[in-house]
VOSEMI-460461 format. One record per residue (C-alpha): residue number from 1; x, y, z. Coordinates in Angstrom, 3 decimals. Each point is the difference from the previous one (the first is absolute). Example, Ala and Ser with C-alpha at 12.3 -4.5 7.8 and 13.67 -1.06 7.14 Angstrom:
<nodes>
NODE  torkol         x         y         z
NODE       1    12.300    -4.500     7.800
NODE       2     1.370     3.440    -0.660
</nodes>
This chain:
<nodes>
NODE  torkol         x         y         z
NODE       1     2.588   -20.385    -4.588
NODE       2     1.960    -2.694     2.820
NODE       3    -3.680    -0.722     1.250
NODE       4     0.839    -2.170     3.168
NODE       5     0.067     3.281     2.453
NODE       6    -3.127     1.376    -1.393
NODE       7    -1.691    -3.651    -0.286
NODE       8     0.710    -0.378     4.024
NODE       9    -1.111     3.341     0.599
NODE      10    -3.435    -0.396    -1.225
NODE      11    -0.388    -3.445     1.215
NODE      12     1.183     1.620     3.851
NODE      13    -2.649     2.612    -0.171
NODE      14    -3.057    -1.798    -1.377
NODE      15     1.337    -2.569     2.717
NODE      16     0.033     2.779     3.137
NODE      17    -2.898     1.725    -1.129
NODE      18    -2.131    -3.274     0.107
NODE      19     0.970    -0.758     3.242
NODE      20    -0.576     3.475     1.272
NODE      21    -3.490    -0.426    -0.937
NODE      22    -0.765    -3.245     1.594
NODE      23     2.343     0.222     2.717
NODE      24    -2.188     2.886     1.553
NODE      25     2.838     2.444    -0.381
NODE      26    -2.153     2.969    -0.931
NODE      27     0.217     3.417     1.359
NODE      28    -2.467     3.036    -0.458
NODE      29     1.441     3.436     0.546
NODE      30    -3.647     0.348     0.993
NODE      31     1.071    -2.220     2.954
NODE      32     2.096     2.985     1.405
NODE      33    -2.630     2.148    -0.108
NODE      34     1.088     1.317    -3.477
NODE      35    -2.991     1.401    -2.462
NODE      36     0.152     0.603    -3.235
NODE      37    -1.001     4.259    -0.902
NODE      38     0.709     0.923     3.487
NODE      39     2.849     2.099    -1.173
NODE      40     1.584    -1.245     3.269
NODE      41     3.858    -0.499    -0.651
NODE      42     0.420    -3.703    -0.854
NODE      43     4.035     0.037     0.919
NODE      44     0.157    -0.856     3.511
NODE      45    -2.629    -2.717     0.277
NODE      46     1.182    -1.806    -3.505
NODE      47     2.726     0.006     2.110
NODE      48    -1.378    -2.330     2.610
NODE      49    -1.704    -1.968    -2.274
NODE      50     2.994    -0.536    -1.583
NODE      51     1.643    -1.127     3.109
NODE      52    -2.762    -2.072     0.534
NODE      53     0.429    -1.647    -3.377
NODE      54     3.532    -1.062     0.958
NODE      55    -1.618    -2.353     2.516
NODE      56    -1.723    -2.374    -2.441
NODE      57     1.578    -2.276    -2.224
NODE      58    -1.447     1.248    -3.407
NODE      59    -1.658     3.194     0.738
NODE      60    -2.589     1.725    -2.524
NODE      61    -0.941     3.632     1.266
NODE      62    -3.063     1.149    -1.446
NODE      63    -1.507     3.649    -0.666
NODE      64    -3.358     0.080    -0.321
NODE      65    -0.549     2.355    -3.776
NODE      66    -0.436     3.565     0.640
NODE      67     2.206     3.023     0.877
NODE      68     3.183     0.088     2.607
NODE      69     2.028     3.127     0.605
NODE      70     3.544    -0.559     0.904
NODE      71     1.831     3.157     1.535
NODE      72     3.906    -0.011     0.787
NODE      73    -0.811     0.527     3.731
NODE      74     0.696    -3.416     1.788
NODE      75     2.267    -1.291    -3.153
NODE      76     3.216    -2.219     0.650
NODE      77     2.644     2.460    -1.495
NODE      78     2.992    -1.992    -1.274
NODE      79     3.402     0.694    -1.608
NODE      80    -0.411    -1.428    -3.532
NODE      81     2.242     0.671    -2.932
NODE      82    -2.439    -0.407    -2.988
NODE      83     1.425    -0.195    -3.938
NODE      84    -0.816     3.174    -1.927
NODE      85    -1.018     1.669     2.893
NODE      86     0.524     2.914     1.823
NODE      87     2.666    -0.420     3.540
NODE      88    -1.664     0.928     2.782
NODE      89     0.008    -0.786     3.525
NODE      90    -3.070    -2.192     0.870
NODE      91    -2.709    -1.259    -2.280
NODE      92    -3.395     0.240     1.588
NODE      93    -1.796    -3.855    -0.477
NODE      94    -3.718    -0.466     0.138
NODE      95     0.066    -3.625     0.079
NODE      96     3.068    -1.555     0.513
NODE      97     0.184    -3.695    -0.827
NODE      98     3.614    -0.910     1.743
NODE      99     1.250    -3.367     0.970
NODE     100    -3.316    -2.009    -1.079
NODE     101    -0.331    -3.158    -1.351
NODE     102    -3.651    -1.116    -1.453
NODE     103    -2.227     3.350    -0.301
NODE     104    -2.826     0.814    -2.164
NODE     105    -1.781     3.390    -0.024
NODE     106    -3.226     0.180    -1.876
NODE     107    -1.442     3.439    -0.087
NODE     108    -2.885    -1.232    -1.958
NODE     109    -0.478     2.668    -2.075
NODE     110     0.887     3.074     2.463
NODE     111     1.285     3.063    -0.437
NODE     112     3.100     0.971     2.107
NODE     113     0.606     3.490    -0.011
NODE     114     3.197     1.742     0.915
NODE     115     0.655     3.340     2.000
NODE     116     3.188     2.301    -0.216
NODE     117     3.596    -2.032    -1.123
NODE     118     0.010    -3.304     1.057
NODE     119     0.723    -3.361    -1.326
NODE     120    -3.447    -2.334    -0.625
NODE     121     1.449    -3.310     0.204
NODE     122     3.430    -1.741     1.122
NODE     123     0.645    -3.298    -0.444
NODE     124     3.743    -0.345     1.956
NODE     125     1.687    -3.670     0.441
NODE     126    -2.975    -1.755    -0.464
NODE     127    -1.000    -3.067    -2.217
NODE     128    -3.207    -1.265    -1.362
NODE     129    -2.144     3.182    -0.064
NODE     130    -3.523     0.556    -1.916
NODE     131    -1.406     4.052    -0.181
NODE     132    -3.158     0.003    -2.081
NODE     133    -3.023     1.171    -0.541
NODE     134     0.859     3.740     1.017
NODE     135     0.158     3.683    -1.468
NODE     136     2.827     2.611     1.130
NODE     137    -0.515     3.671    -0.253
NODE     138     0.425     3.042     1.716
NODE     139    -2.427     2.512     1.272
NODE     140     2.338     2.883    -1.064
NODE     141     1.772    -1.724    -3.257
NODE     142     4.099     0.725    -0.145
NODE     143    -0.800     1.128    -3.604
NODE     144    -2.599     2.938    -1.482
NODE     145    -1.746     0.230    -2.968
NODE     146    -1.503     3.141    -1.959
NODE     147    -2.432     0.723    -2.648
NODE     148     1.535     2.416    -2.710
NODE     149    -3.052     2.674     0.140
NODE     150     1.461     2.719    -1.871
NODE     151     3.548     0.474    -2.536
NODE     152     0.906     3.009    -1.028
NODE     153     3.651     1.676    -1.430
NODE     154     0.841     1.499     3.262
NODE     155    -1.584    -2.201     2.776
NODE     156    -2.388    -3.838     0.950
NODE     157    -2.398    -0.344     2.337
NODE     158    -0.330    -3.304     1.713
NODE     159    -2.936    -1.380     1.949
NODE     160     0.854    -1.675     2.958
NODE     161    -1.875    -2.796     2.429
NODE     162     0.995     1.491     3.489
NODE     163    -2.121    -2.754     1.820
NODE     164     2.840    -2.209    -1.460
NODE     165     2.798     2.363    -0.992
NODE     166    -0.254     2.820     2.523
NODE     167     2.743     2.791    -0.642
NODE     168     1.401     3.485     0.997
NODE     169     2.184     1.986    -2.134
NODE     170     3.204     1.078     1.423
NODE     171     2.539     2.624    -2.204
NODE     172    -2.166    -0.302    -2.529
NODE     173     0.120    -3.913    -0.344
NODE     174    -2.260    -2.497     0.105
NODE     175     0.182    -2.562     3.755
NODE     176    -1.481    -2.393     0.625
NODE     177    -0.909    -0.903     3.557
NODE     178    -1.310    -3.099     1.823
NODE     179    -0.243    -1.577     3.399
NODE     180     3.419     0.909     1.515
NODE     181     1.400     1.261    -3.214
NODE     182     0.390     2.471    -2.815
NODE     183     1.767    -0.101    -3.177
NODE     184     0.869     1.944    -3.062
NODE     185    -1.192    -1.272    -3.348
NODE     186     3.026    -1.154    -1.341
NODE     187    -0.992    -2.019    -3.477
NODE     188    -2.926    -0.043    -2.581
NODE     189    -1.582    -2.519    -2.485
NODE     190    -3.115     0.605    -2.563
NODE     191    -2.446    -2.354    -0.379
NODE     192    -2.470     0.338    -2.835
NODE     193    -3.609     0.776     1.286
NODE     194    -2.245    -3.062    -2.261
NODE     195     2.631    -2.721    -0.184
NODE     196     2.324     0.365     3.015
NODE     197     3.070    -0.383    -1.642
NODE     198     3.127     2.239     0.488
NODE     199    -0.036     2.354    -2.390
NODE     200     2.072    -0.772    -3.179
NODE     201     3.786     1.347    -0.223
NODE     202    -0.061     1.465     3.652
NODE     203     1.154    -2.256     2.552
NODE     204     3.116     0.897     1.681
NODE     205     0.494     2.317    -2.935
NODE     206    -2.490     2.100     1.720
NODE     207    -3.812     0.918    -0.377
NODE     208     0.951     3.829     0.925
NODE     209     3.285     0.458    -1.775
NODE     210     3.202     0.555     1.472
NODE     211     0.204     2.504     2.774
NODE     212    -3.799    -0.607     1.515
NODE     213     1.333    -0.049     3.644
NODE     214     0.294     4.011    -0.780
NODE     215    -4.089     0.464     0.239
NODE     216    -1.400     1.906     2.789
NODE     217    -3.049    -0.918     1.297
NODE     218    -3.295     2.022     1.180
NODE     219    -3.404    -1.513     1.699
NODE     220    -2.720     1.347    -2.155
NODE     221    -2.407    -1.842     2.421
NODE     222     1.049    -2.906     2.338
NODE     223     0.119    -2.844    -2.489
NODE     224     0.605     2.051    -3.013
NODE     225     3.917     0.945    -0.552
NODE     226     1.352     2.532    -2.655
NODE     227     3.675    -1.149    -0.841
NODE     228     1.302     3.246    -1.753
NODE     229     3.265    -0.801    -2.757
NODE     230     0.300    -0.224    -3.267
NODE     231     0.209    -3.565     0.155
NODE     232     2.106    -1.664    -3.163
NODE     233    -2.610    -2.527    -0.590
NODE     234    -3.772     0.247     0.487
NODE     235    -2.063    -2.373     1.372
NODE     236    -3.313    -0.906    -1.544
NODE     237    -3.257     1.483     2.289
NODE     238    -1.847    -2.932     0.943
NODE     239     2.612    -1.971     0.972
NODE     240     1.839    -0.998     2.900
NODE     241     3.222     0.789     2.236
NODE     242     1.398    -2.641     2.197
NODE     243     1.943     2.439     2.545
NODE     244     2.780    -1.971     1.457
NODE     245     1.414     0.760     3.263
NODE     246     1.253    -1.165     3.672
NODE     247     2.670    -2.238     0.244
NODE     248     0.769    -3.771    -0.407
NODE     249    -0.094    -1.527     3.556
NODE     250    -2.151    -2.909     0.234
NODE     251    -0.917    -2.876    -2.047
NODE     252    -3.897    -1.162    -0.309
NODE     253     1.167    -3.559     1.141
NODE     254     3.553    -0.771     0.882
NODE     255     0.994    -3.577     0.006
NODE     256     3.577    -0.622     1.764
NODE     257     2.038    -3.070     0.350
NODE     258    -3.081    -1.815    -0.507
NODE     259    -0.981    -3.805    -1.953
NODE     260    -3.371    -0.804    -1.956
NODE     261    -1.995     3.126     0.166
NODE     262    -3.328    -0.021    -1.410
NODE     263    -1.769     3.338    -1.213
NODE     264    -3.465    -0.789    -1.133
NODE     265    -3.090     2.326    -1.119
NODE     266     1.486     3.220     0.967
NODE     267    -0.362     3.565    -1.006
NODE     268     2.851     2.402     0.587
NODE     269    -1.627     3.337    -0.831
NODE     270     2.549     2.388     1.695
NODE     271     2.781    -0.176     2.092
NODE     272     3.471     2.311     1.404
NODE     273     2.629    -1.702    -2.545
NODE     274     0.389    -3.769    -1.612
NODE     275    -3.381    -2.006    -0.239
NODE     276     1.344    -3.059     1.091
NODE     277     3.627    -0.330     0.855
NODE     278     1.740    -3.444     0.423
NODE     279     3.240     0.213     0.520
NODE     280     2.472    -3.232     1.204
NODE     281    -3.428    -2.303    -0.140
NODE     282    -0.750    -3.280    -1.923
NODE     283    -2.731    -1.506    -1.468
NODE     284    -2.737     2.893     0.001
NODE     285    -3.159    -0.305    -1.874
NODE     286    -2.565     2.941    -0.912
NODE     287    -2.978    -1.008    -1.824
NODE     288    -2.835     2.793    -0.698
NODE     289     1.782     2.303     1.545
NODE     290    -0.585     3.639    -1.419
NODE     291     1.811     3.519     0.087
NODE     292    -2.945     1.780    -1.516
NODE     293    -1.890     3.052     0.824
NODE     294    -2.470     0.158     2.149
NODE     295    -3.166    -0.292    -2.564
NODE     296    -2.072     1.337     3.085
NODE     297     1.347     3.129     0.344
NODE     298     0.994     1.107    -3.949
NODE     299     3.767    -0.180     0.505
NODE     300     2.354    -0.145    -2.676
NODE     301     2.925    -0.536     2.080
NODE     302     0.847    -3.559     2.163
NODE     303     3.100    -0.503     1.406
NODE     304     2.700     2.387     0.504
NODE     305     2.689    -1.997    -1.739
NODE     306     0.726    -3.735    -0.843
NODE     307    -3.318    -2.595     0.103
NODE     308     2.356    -2.876     0.799
NODE     309     3.791     0.442     0.793
NODE     310     1.895    -3.056     0.819
NODE     311     3.937     0.920     1.077
NODE     312     2.688    -3.285     1.035
NODE     313    -2.786    -2.559    -0.487
NODE     314     0.122    -4.030    -0.890
NODE     315    -2.099    -2.845    -0.329
NODE     316    -2.997     0.549    -2.274
NODE     317    -1.951     3.041    -0.137
NODE     318    -3.253    -0.276    -1.732
NODE     319    -2.234     3.334    -0.878
NODE     320    -3.520    -1.372    -1.267
NODE     321    -2.952     1.745    -1.548
NODE     322     1.125     3.412     1.202
NODE     323    -0.924     3.369    -1.161
NODE     324     2.078     3.367     0.209
NODE     325    -0.846     3.283    -0.837
NODE     326    -0.002     3.764     0.831
NODE     327     3.753    -1.053     1.733
NODE     328     2.480     2.852     0.299
NODE     329     2.772    -2.429    -0.737
NODE     330     0.496    -3.728    -1.445
NODE     331    -3.055    -2.444     0.898
NODE     332     2.599    -2.813     0.466
NODE     333     3.796     0.271     0.679
NODE     334     2.431    -3.137     0.734
NODE     335     3.745     0.708     0.815
NODE     336     2.959    -0.950     2.197
NODE     337     2.297     2.370     1.680
NODE     338     3.443     0.565    -1.315
NODE     339     2.788     1.892     2.469
NODE     340     3.104     1.524    -1.093
NODE     341     3.500    -1.373     1.408
NODE     342     1.867     3.081     1.692
NODE     343     2.726    -1.392     2.029
NODE     344     1.743    -3.609    -0.634
NODE     345     0.889    -0.301     3.441
NODE     346     1.957    -3.613    -0.860
NODE     347    -0.287    -2.585    -2.011
NODE     348    -2.992    -1.601     1.024
NODE     349    -1.886     3.365     1.719
NODE     350    -1.440     3.083    -1.744
NODE     351    -1.879     2.797     1.034
NODE     352    -2.644     0.887    -1.753
NODE     353    -2.790     3.004    -0.284
NODE     354    -3.559     0.161    -1.193
NODE     355    -0.328     2.713    -2.494
NODE     356    -3.020     1.090    -0.103
NODE     357    -1.636     2.016     2.407
NODE     358    -3.370    -1.617     0.465
NODE     359     1.295    -3.761     0.096
NODE     360     2.746     0.169     3.224
NODE     361     0.055    -2.256     2.831
NODE     362    -0.855    -3.399    -0.677
NODE     363     1.353    -2.950     1.214
NODE     364     1.162    -0.699    -3.770
NODE     365     1.522    -3.061     0.205
NODE     366     0.537    -3.603     2.525
NODE     367     2.194    -2.472     0.598
NODE     368     0.366    -2.669    -2.589
NODE     369    -1.620     2.277    -2.792
NODE     370     1.294     0.669    -3.412
NODE     371     0.992     2.957    -1.075
NODE     372     0.973     1.045    -3.682
NODE     373     3.216     2.799    -0.834
NODE     374    -1.170     2.480    -2.426
NODE     375     2.423     1.781    -2.154
NODE     376    -2.073     3.671     0.031
NODE     377     0.724     1.306    -3.811
NODE     378    -0.393    -3.320    -1.530
NODE     379    -2.415    -1.370     2.317
NODE     380     1.443    -3.441    -0.889
NODE     381     0.037    -2.490     3.322
NODE     382     3.847    -1.012     0.385
NODE     383    -0.530    -2.328     3.251
NODE     384    -1.956    -1.042     2.543
NODE     385     0.649    -1.041     3.647
NODE     386    -1.797    -0.847     3.390
NODE     387    -1.279     1.942     2.571
NODE     388     2.082    -0.708     3.200
NODE     389    -0.987     2.800     2.172
NODE     390    -1.916     3.452    -0.465
NODE     391     0.451     3.003     2.537
NODE     392    -1.809     3.123     0.218
NODE     393     2.359     3.194     0.298
NODE     394    -2.636     3.083    -0.739
NODE     395    -3.195    -0.030    -2.213
NODE     396     1.850     0.924    -3.193
NODE     397     2.952    -2.699     0.959
NODE     398     0.731    -3.695     0.709
NODE     399     2.590    -2.249     0.177
NODE     400    -0.073    -3.461    -1.192
NODE     401     2.528    -2.943    -0.076
NODE     402    -0.022    -2.714    -2.563
NODE     403     0.873    -4.120     0.450
NODE     404     2.707     0.469    -2.605
NODE     405     2.182     2.624    -1.774
NODE     406    -1.433     2.961    -2.080
NODE     407     1.826    -0.167    -3.155
NODE     408     3.306     2.589     0.011
NODE     409    -1.926     2.242    -3.220
NODE     410    -2.800     0.836     2.307
NODE     411     0.072     3.792     1.146
NODE     412    -1.808     2.911     1.498
NODE     413    -2.809     1.003    -2.249
NODE     414    -0.905    -3.550    -0.905
NODE     415    -3.767    -1.507     1.295
NODE     416    -1.086    -2.675     1.552
NODE     417    -3.498    -1.942    -0.697
NODE     418    -1.378    -2.556     2.530
NODE     419    -0.876    -2.833    -2.188
NODE     420    -1.925    -1.648     2.650
NODE     421    -2.836     2.280     0.085
NODE     422    -1.247    -0.578    -3.306
NODE     423    -3.708    -1.090    -0.410
NODE     424    -1.512    -1.982    -3.020
NODE     425    -2.987     2.513    -0.891
NODE     426    -3.512    -0.810    -1.924
NODE     427    -2.114     2.709    -0.810
NODE     428    -3.165    -0.791    -1.625
NODE     429    -3.917     0.659    -1.158
NODE     430     0.549     3.696     1.606
NODE     431    -0.716     3.498    -1.224
NODE     432     2.591     2.695    -0.739
NODE     433    -1.811     3.308    -0.374
NODE     434     0.844     3.562    -0.389
NODE     435     2.688     0.922     2.818
NODE     436     3.161     1.937     0.208
NODE     437     3.040    -1.333    -1.689
NODE     438    -0.190    -3.743    -0.932
NODE     439    -1.735    -3.567     0.539
NODE     440     2.324    -2.073     1.101
NODE     441     3.892     0.712     1.246
NODE     442     1.732    -3.529     0.185
NODE     443     3.349    -0.515     1.152
NODE     444     0.680    -3.457     1.284
NODE     445     1.840    -2.994    -1.472
NODE     446    -2.389    -2.596     1.660
NODE     447    -2.881    -1.325    -2.745
NODE     448    -2.252     2.624    -1.068
NODE     449    -3.366    -1.262    -2.180
NODE     450    -2.450     3.657    -0.929
NODE     451    -2.848    -1.389    -1.737
NODE     452    -3.940     0.334    -0.362
NODE     453     0.020     4.145     1.016
NODE     454    -0.878     2.961    -1.543
NODE     455     2.110     3.197     0.072
NODE     456    -1.208     3.568    -0.460
NODE     457     2.935     1.322     1.687
NODE     458     0.831     3.743    -0.756
NODE     459     3.693    -0.726    -0.603
NODE     460     1.443    -3.286    -1.037
NODE     461    -1.949    -2.960     0.971
NODE     462     2.863    -2.681     1.317
NODE     463     3.252     1.836     0.565
NODE     464     2.997    -2.739     1.003
NODE     465     2.759     2.225     1.522
NODE     466     2.964    -0.748     2.358
NODE     467     3.139     2.389     1.301
NODE     468     2.620     0.374     1.898
NODE     469     0.394     3.777    -0.295
NODE     470    -2.992     1.907     0.240
NODE     471    -3.356    -1.759     1.640
NODE     472     2.220    -2.966     1.233
NODE     473    -2.341    -1.981    -0.680
NODE     474     1.040    -3.181    -0.599
NODE     475    -0.953    -3.292    -2.052
NODE     476     1.365    -0.863    -3.715
NODE     477    -2.942    -2.039    -1.480
NODE     478     0.910    -4.394    -0.883
NODE     479    -3.522    -1.241    -1.139
NODE     480    -3.066     2.436    -0.938
NODE     481    -3.366    -0.662    -2.068
NODE     482    -2.365     2.262    -0.713
NODE     483    -2.728    -1.843    -1.656
NODE     484    -3.585     0.587    -0.722
NODE     485    -0.278     3.573     1.018
NODE     486    -1.564     2.943    -1.486
NODE     487     1.230     3.156     0.062
NODE     488    -2.469     2.834    -1.482
NODE     489     0.787     3.722    -1.102
NODE     490     0.152     1.773     2.815
NODE     491     3.645    -2.026     0.769
NODE     492     3.006     2.917    -0.843
NODE     493    -2.463     2.689    -0.464
NODE     494     2.494     2.032     2.552
NODE     495     3.627    -0.088     0.604
NODE     496     1.667    -1.205     3.182
NODE     497     3.209    -1.015     1.018
NODE     498     1.141    -3.099    -1.962
NODE     499    -2.972    -0.370    -2.003
NODE     500     1.397    -0.602    -3.348
NODE     501    -3.200    -2.161    -1.411
NODE     502    -2.846    -1.571     0.917
NODE     503     2.610    -2.812     1.329
NODE     504     2.910     2.118     1.185
NODE     505     2.823    -2.570     0.976
NODE     506     2.462     2.616     1.267
NODE     507     2.822    -0.904     2.355
NODE     508     2.526     2.567     1.410
NODE     509     3.536    -0.841    -1.766
NODE     510     2.286     2.938    -0.008
NODE     511     2.923    -1.620    -1.837
NODE     512    -1.671    -3.262    -2.099
NODE     513     2.833    -2.550    -0.893
NODE     514    -0.227    -1.851    -3.556
NODE     515    -1.530    -3.601     0.036
NODE     516    -1.523     0.653     3.616
NODE     517    -3.429     0.927     0.805
NODE     518    -2.067     0.535     3.619
NODE     519    -3.276    -1.560    -0.522
NODE     520    -0.308    -3.202    -1.685
NODE     521    -2.639    -2.584    -1.102
NODE     522    -3.276     2.143    -0.809
NODE     523    -3.394    -1.180    -1.970
NODE     524    -2.381     2.231    -1.014
NODE     525    -2.745    -2.601    -1.962
NODE     526    -3.549     0.099    -0.923
NODE     527    -0.689     3.714     1.814
NODE     528    -2.314     2.480    -2.238
NODE     529     1.427     3.622    -0.250
NODE     530    -2.218     2.829    -1.137
NODE     531     2.711     2.527    -0.600
NODE     532    -0.854     4.251    -0.901
NODE     533     3.586     0.442    -0.183
NODE     534     3.221    -1.544    -1.401
NODE     535     1.838    -1.607     3.304
NODE     536    -0.965    -3.266     0.640
NODE     537     3.024    -1.734     1.449
NODE     538     3.145     1.260     0.765
NODE     539     2.743    -2.445     1.546
NODE     540     3.223     1.144     1.212
NODE     541     2.685    -2.574     1.140
NODE     542    -1.838    -3.348    -0.253
NODE     543     1.224    -3.189    -1.239
NODE     544    -2.565    -2.474    -1.127
NODE     545    -3.336     1.977    -1.222
NODE     546    -2.888    -1.166    -1.713
NODE     547    -3.258     1.943    -1.069
NODE     548    -2.035    -2.690    -1.351
NODE     549    -3.500    -0.341    -1.291
NODE     550    -1.314     3.443     0.613
NODE     551    -2.696     1.927    -1.360
NODE     552     0.258     3.825    -0.699
NODE     553    -2.981     1.819    -0.497
NODE     554     0.616     3.608    -0.997
NODE     555    -2.060     2.660     1.943
NODE     556    -0.941     3.133    -0.847
NODE     557    -1.460     1.372     3.423
NODE     558     2.643     2.104     0.903
NODE     559     2.627     2.248    -2.187
NODE     560     3.730    -1.139    -0.467
NODE     561     2.722     2.119     1.984
NODE     562     2.966    -2.494     0.747
NODE     563     3.155     0.954    -1.971
NODE     564     1.743    -3.208    -0.422
NODE     565    -2.271    -1.271    -3.065
NODE     566     0.787    -3.894     0.421
NODE     567    -2.064    -2.887     0.911
NODE     568     2.977    -2.136     1.414
NODE     569     2.790     1.589     1.680
NODE     570     2.811    -2.257     0.873
NODE     571     3.290     1.364     1.710
NODE     572     2.840    -2.119     0.813
NODE     573    -1.899    -3.323    -0.385
NODE     574     1.049    -3.444    -0.673
NODE     575    -2.377    -3.367    -1.704
NODE     576    -3.206     2.256    -0.424
NODE     577    -2.629    -1.616    -2.239
NODE     578    -2.962     2.174    -1.249
NODE     579    -2.353    -2.881    -1.921
NODE     580    -3.275    -1.018    -0.431
NODE     581    -2.035     3.206     0.857
NODE     582    -2.350     1.936    -2.014
NODE     583    -1.085     3.276    -0.572
NODE     584    -3.503     1.717    -0.608
NODE     585    -0.424     3.122    -1.668
NODE     586     2.224     2.441    -0.333
NODE     587     2.637    -0.681     2.663
NODE     588     2.438     2.967     0.212
NODE     589     3.608    -0.839    -0.595
NODE     590    -0.049    -4.240    -0.690
NODE     591     3.396     0.979     0.533
NODE     592     3.044    -0.999     1.902
NODE     593     2.858     2.243     1.425
NODE     594     3.021    -1.870     1.182
NODE     595     2.485     2.075     2.208
NODE     596     3.267    -1.674     0.687
NODE     597    -1.397    -3.341    -0.602
NODE     598     1.281    -2.422    -3.134
NODE     599    -2.389    -0.502    -2.756
NODE     600     1.019    -3.235     0.345
NODE     601    -1.646    -0.317     3.698
NODE     602    -3.535     0.810    -1.488
NODE     603    -2.211    -2.346    -1.740
NODE     604    -3.130     0.468    -1.534
NODE     605    -2.306    -1.356    -2.463
NODE     606    -0.960     1.361    -3.350
NODE     607    -3.348    -0.325     0.390
NODE     608    -0.203     2.592     2.524
NODE     609     0.750     2.716    -2.461
NODE     610     2.723     1.592     2.613
NODE     611     2.628     2.082    -1.349
NODE     612     3.622     0.030     2.011
NODE     613     1.786     3.557     0.795
</nodes>
């Protein structure tokens, strides 16, 4: 970790927080006649308070502890292109912090309850911002849950809390209705009643089996719905179904084009998309931030999608002492955005396209930034160039001109990656519980440390990915340390995309080149694994992989089901070391499978008792 930016960031925050306290720059929202517990719409009043904060040198805005409600009436509507989020004309911003330098918002343990479709916090072109001591939730959440009351060969009965999730039945389909919206049920996850874990061997394979969408809903009474269908897989009576619905159209918090932002002691109980989306921002600290179900409401689900999503950031990202549980997508995702070359206009100018429909419209590059050029089949970076100018053509297309000529071999179909917007990441002391999909997705060439965490992910605990053909989420890693973590036995109990092991290194490389690898320098050391099945580590296209000093302890809690019966699999890898590890109990496999990887490229010690296949 470079450290310099983060130290300056921490010192800067401490200085301006102390200065604000001693400088009498503290405002209370009650000074603006907003009192907790009144259910008055806070949106317009908070805007007035923030306007007055601009007149202070280092302001602190305090919300006396209690409940504050936010409706979209009077919300500022702005055009934002948000990464991995549905494109809509305008985002409704409940609390907009724009062009602000130095601000603390202290909720003092308050509940911020939102209504209809909106974005609770937006931090735009701002610096030295602290948001702390607050929870974010919805009166009517953007996800629903149901208790399974009865299961037969021909139907399932489910009970729904109609106060939190009012619904109607339209054309035989369950449709949820909120304050200004309605949304048909489109996805489902099963959670065990006692453990609150995603039911094993369900995940994206489906807890109701194929074609469950062909059900016909019948209302037994309001709050009890009968789903008529011969479901190919039957969930367990007493378990819970999380019923996914509604668009991914607003983040719980959107941090864009900002610097030195700290989020502390915040509970994100629900949202309408990604939990906290950070985009083109730098030096970010999240401490004691939890994306979890609201314990006061007996919920199984938390956020609508990812917990923390970092797209095209730089500087230092620190995640410390955070918890993730009941999310409907990955707790943490760090990546860049690669784009496809669609036209070579001159020897220095290219026309490029954003390839994923939820990631368009960005100011993708600025003058002076460094861009890598990727051959999209081999995924090899064949060169780099410095940006001279950037011009948007449409939300999907842009024109980029470089200071130097682009190599003549570069053609349509190649990809570009912005190498300037690549952060260092430190994730520590955090808990990754049972969430849909993986625990951490990591794609950045910056220095990465993942340490002292506990993983109980439904799929892979850690996925190191990267591609320029599908998701277009870029970032070949160059320096990753995974140490002193505990990987408990719920890991890999269900299957999701690219989840090939408890730690899965799975870039999408259509045509690998012999002697070349996409990722490099990954150290996995001094961790404890509790595998119930074979796959512990799957690594594809890595040069310099060390698995050292780890302890593997066999668990019998779940039934093994994976078809690839190898503890370790190395595909198209170079310079691999598996040494100094211990195996406790009848760990399955104790073997290494090589795919297009030379036996000479793998170093092991005999004491481990591993077999290379």
